N, C-alpha and C positions, 0 to 999 in steps of 0.2 A: 443650504445642504452641503455637507462636507464632501470634498472631492478626493477620491482614492485612485491612484494609479496602480494597477495590478499587473505584475509581470508573470505571465503564464505561457511559457514556451509550448507546453503540452496542454491543449484545451480543446476538447471535442465533445459535443453533446452525444448522449446515448452510448458512451464508452465507459470502460472500467479503467483501472490503474491510474497513471498520471494524467491521461487525457480527461478522464471523468472527474478527477480531483480539480483540475484547473477550471473546468466548466462549472462545477458545483460552487466553488468559491466565487466566481464571477457573478453568477446569477443570484446566489443567496445573499451576498453582500449588497447587491443592488436592490433587494427586497427589504433591506433593513435600514432604510433612511439614509443611504449613501449614494452619491453619484459616482459610478464606477467606470473607469476607462481601462480596458483590458488589452494588453499587448500580447499577441500570440503569432504563431506561424500561419502561413496562408492555407494550410491543409484543410481547415474546417470552414473556409469562407462560404461555400455554398450552403452547407447545412446550418451554420450559425446564422447566415443571412436570412434564411427562410424562417427560422424561429423568431428572430428579432423583428421581422416584418409584421408579425401578428400582434405586436404591441404588448406581449406578456411581460417584458422587462424594459419598461420605459426609462429606467435610470441606468441602463447598461449600454455603453458604446464600445465596440470592439475595433481595434486598430491592428491591421495585419502588417507584420514586419517582413519585408521581402529581401531575400539574399540572392546572389547570382546563381544561375543554373549550375555552374561548375561546383559550387559549394553544396548544393542539394545532391548532386551525383556523388561527390566525395563522401557524403554522409552514409551512403549505403555500402561503402566499400569494406569497412571493418570497424572495430571498436574505436580505434583512434579517430577514424573518420567521423563517427557519431559525436565524439567529444569535441572535435574541431568544429563541426557544424554548430553545436550548441554555443561554444564560446564566440564564434563568428556572429551568430545570431544575437548574442548578448550585446556585442559591440554595436551592431546595427540597431538593436532595440534602444540602446542608450541615446543614439542620435535622434531617433523618433521621439523618445521621452523628453529630451531637452526641448525639442520643437513644440511638443504638445504643452509642456509646462509653461512656456511663454504665453500660451493662449489661455490655459485653464488655471494655472497657479495651484497645483495640487497641494492638498493639506497633508497627505501621507502617501508613502509608497510601500507596497507589500509584494514580496517575491514568494510565489507558491510552487511553481514548477519550472524546471525539474526540482524535485525535492532531494537534491544531493548536495551535501555540504562542501565536498571537494570541487564540484563544478561551479559553485558560487553564483554570484550575481553582480552585475555592474551598476545596479540601481542605486547603490550607496553614493555614487558620484553626483547624483542630483542634489545632495545636501539637504534633503527633506527628512522629516521623521521617517525612519526606515524599519520595517518589520521583515525579518528574514526567516522563513520557515512556515510549517514544520519541515525539517530536513533530516534525512538519515545519511547513511554512507559510512558510518564508522565500523560496520560489521565486516568480518572476513570469514570465509568458509574454512573450517579446520582442515589443515593439511593431512591429518591422519585419515581423512575420508576422501582423498582426492580420486580414488579409483572410481567412485560413483559418477564422476564427471566424464569418464572415458576419455575420448580424444579431445574433449573441450576443456580439460584442466589447464592447458596452455593459455587459453583465452581467459580463464578465471585468474590465473597468475598474472596475466597481462593487465587485467582490470585492477588488481591490487597494486601493481607496479605503477600504472598510470595514475591511480588515485593518490598514491604517495608522492609521485612526481608533482602532481598539481598542487599539493599542499605547500610546496616550496616555490612554485613558479607561477601559479595563477593568482593574480591580485584579487580576482573576484572571490576567491576563497578567503584568504587571510584578512583582507580589508573588510569584507562583509561580516565575517565572524567577529572581528575586533571592534568594529565601529557601529554595528546595528544597534538601534535603540532597544529593540527587543529581538533576541535570538531564540528561536523555538526549535527544539530537537525532538525526535520521536522515539528514541531508545537510549539505553544506558551506554552502549558502545559509542554512539555519536556524542553523547554528553561528555564522556571522558576525553574525546578528541577535541571538542570545542573548548574545554577547560584550559587547554594548553595555551590558547591564544586569548582567552578571556578569563584569567584567573580570579579577578576581583570584581567582575560584573555579573549580574544575574543571568541565568539561562533558564528559559521556560521549558516545561515538558508537556507536550500535547501529542497524542497519537495521530498519525496522518491517515488513518483509515476511519471510515464512518459508514453509516447506513441511512438510506432514505426512509421516511416514514412508511412509504408504500411497500417496502420490502419486509418490514417487521410485521409478523402476524399479530392480530388483535389480542391474542392471549397465548400463553404457553401451549406447545404441542403436547397433547396427552398421548403417551405411548404405553402399550401393553406388551410386555416382553413375549416374544414368540419363541418357537423352537430353535430358530437360527439367528445368530448375532449378525446383524447387517452393518458392515463397515462402509464408510464412504470416503473417497479421495477425489478432490476436484482441483483443476488447474491446468495451466499450460505445461506441456511435457518438456520442461527445460532441464538442463543438466543440474542446476543448483537445487531443483525441487526434489531430487533424489527419490523418485518413485521406486527405483530398484530396492532401496532400503526398506520401504513399506512391504514390498512383495517378498523380500528375503525374510523379514520378520514373520510374515504370514506362514511361510514354509516351516517355521519352527513351532507353530502353535500345536498343541496336543491334537492329534488326529481324531480323537474321540469328541472334540468340541465342534459342533456344527456352526460354521462361520462362513460368510460370503462377503467378499470385498468388491464393491462397485467402483470402477475407475471412470470418472467423467472428464474427458479431455481428449482431443484428437489432433492438436496442433503443437508444434515445437520440435526442437532438434532431436529429441529422444524417441519420437514416435516409432521409428523402425526397430527400436530396441525392445519395446514392450513384449512382443511375442517371445523373444529370447529370454527375458526375465521369467515369464510365466513357465516356460519349459525348463529353465535352469533350476528353479526352486520347487518344481513339482506341484504347482498349485492350480492347475488347469480347471479342476472341479470346484475351486473355491473363489474364482474370479469371474466377474462380469464386466467386460470392457465396453462401456456405452459409447465411447468416442465423443465427438463434438456434438453437443445438443443445444436446443434453444434455451433462452433465458427462463421460460416457464418450466421446461423440463428439469433444469437445474434445481429450481425451487421444489419440484415434486420429489426429486431425489433426497433433498434435505429433509423433507417432511416424512419420508418413508424409510429413513435409515435409523440406526440405533446409536452409532458412535462415529465421530469424525476423526480421520487420521491425517496427520500433517507432519512430514519429516524433512522439511526444507533445511538445507545446510547453510543458507544465507538468505535472510529476509529482514527487511526493515520493520514492517508492521503489517503482517499478513491479513489482507482483507477477508480471505476465505474463513478465517477463524471467527470474525464477527458475524458473518453470514450464517455459519453453522450454529453459533450460540443463539442467534436470532430465532432459529428453528429448534431451540431447546436440545441441542445435541451436546453430549459430553465430549471432551477432546482428549485424544492421545497425541502427544507431540514431544519434541526435544526441548530440553532445558537450555535453549540457545537463542540469542538475539531477540528479535521482536516477539516471537511466539512465547518465550519464557516470561515476558512481561504482560502480554494480553491474557494468558491463561494462568489461573491461580489454582490452589489446591481445592477450592470450592467448585471449580468448573471443569477440571480435568486432571490427567496424569501427565507429568513432565519427566522425561527420562534423561538422566545425566549423560552428557556427551564425554565419554572416556575413550574407549577403543572400540573397533568395529564389532568384535565378538560380544562384548558386554552390552553394547547398545542394541544389537539385534536381539539378544536374549531378553533384555529388559522390555523391549517393545512387544515381543511375543508374550511375555508374562503379563504385560498390561492388557493385551487382548483377552487373555484368559481371566484376568481379574474382572474386566468389564462383563464377561459372560457370567461369572459366578456371583456378581453383585448387582442384580438388576435394580434393586431399590436405590442403591447408592448412585448408580449412573443416572437414574431418573432425577434424583435430587441435584446432581451436577448440571443436568440439562435445565432444570428450573432456575438454578443460580446463573447459568449462562444467559438465559433469556432476560433475567433482571439486569444483568450487566449490559447486554446489548441495548436495552432501553436507554441507557445513559450515553450511548454513542451515536445518537442521531445527528446527522450533518448540521441541521439548522441550529441545534443546541450548541454544538462544538464551535460553529462559526460565530454564533452570538457571544460566546465566551471571548473570542478574539476581539470583538467590538467592545465589550464591556470592560475587559481586563487589560487588553493591550492597546487598543486604539484610543479609547477615551482619555487616558492620562497624556498621551502624545498630542491629542487634538486640543487639549485644554478645556474641553467641555463634554458634556454627555451627548452621545449620538442619539438621534431621534428614535422613538419607539419603532420596532419593526412592523412592517405591514403584516397583517394576519396571513399566515401560511398554513395551508391545509395540512393537517396531521400533527400539529403542535398544540399541546394543551395549554 
């Protein structure tokens, strides 16, 4: 059985975002004929230990990389603290990896989280076949829309500055990109950045979002247009998610059109701003703010809505869009970054990002179009469901094994263990 060392700084069961991605790769690879050794932080030791104890993943071993307490405390101080913690952890993980390699003699090393190209990985130093990604990070929020970040634009600017700084100073970035046997990026912005250091070597493109079979309904959702167009927005209320832009557009929709926007999310820096947005744009009678809800309630909102709205100003590969398409929802979004690639003309409407007035007007007109074209939006939803079926995690990770791992391992990897939900 081939041995894979997985670098997953973020790796937690029953979580979304990077943490869920790390755990999904670790467990799914271990069910596909590979002996997986996963390096991660100590955060999930208890929950991971309980799951591994039941024997569900016999081919998975998790190794916890410990850093000093002062490094953990510094991580919570600010953005630079978080980046410092990650790089310090990477150096510590390399020491653990070298020690483990003497025992297990790994056949391949794969870095999966964090999925940031600028933060990089030090796993290339093991001088083993090395897969780096999927990674994003090449995208930047448009400066013309900085007012939507409010007081947090300085932090967004700092993120861009630090990212650029790391491109020139972090060997984990430029050495990983230049020397990885397979580099995998998740969007066009990151592809262009990677090309600068890898002009004559291949770069693979695989989206870093996916769906579990249990999340995807067995068949497309059949919707019958009602009197009111039901819009849905979900996510953490972060500055870059630009919920204000969605609410502002709603305020410019023809008052004669019956429309209701449901906002699902009650955590994030912009929570306190939401009531002000609703008051400022005069849409109190057109908004239902559900706040933070359970996982099952989120699925219920997906099922009973008509259109999914997404106006993030910086996103690598938005997971919410796949979830919405899994529930046969047409999308209204910006023609920007990852959402511009996930959404097509067959699955939604993408508004060009020009200036504020034009974008707000175009978003409002998109809502009106969705109301006036019920048959077209139902067809978009059906196309979205078909697309979502191609984005199941197990299928995506099997592609890594068949197309990226096998050539590096010099032999075909064993057939996967049967996984419930895969045909």
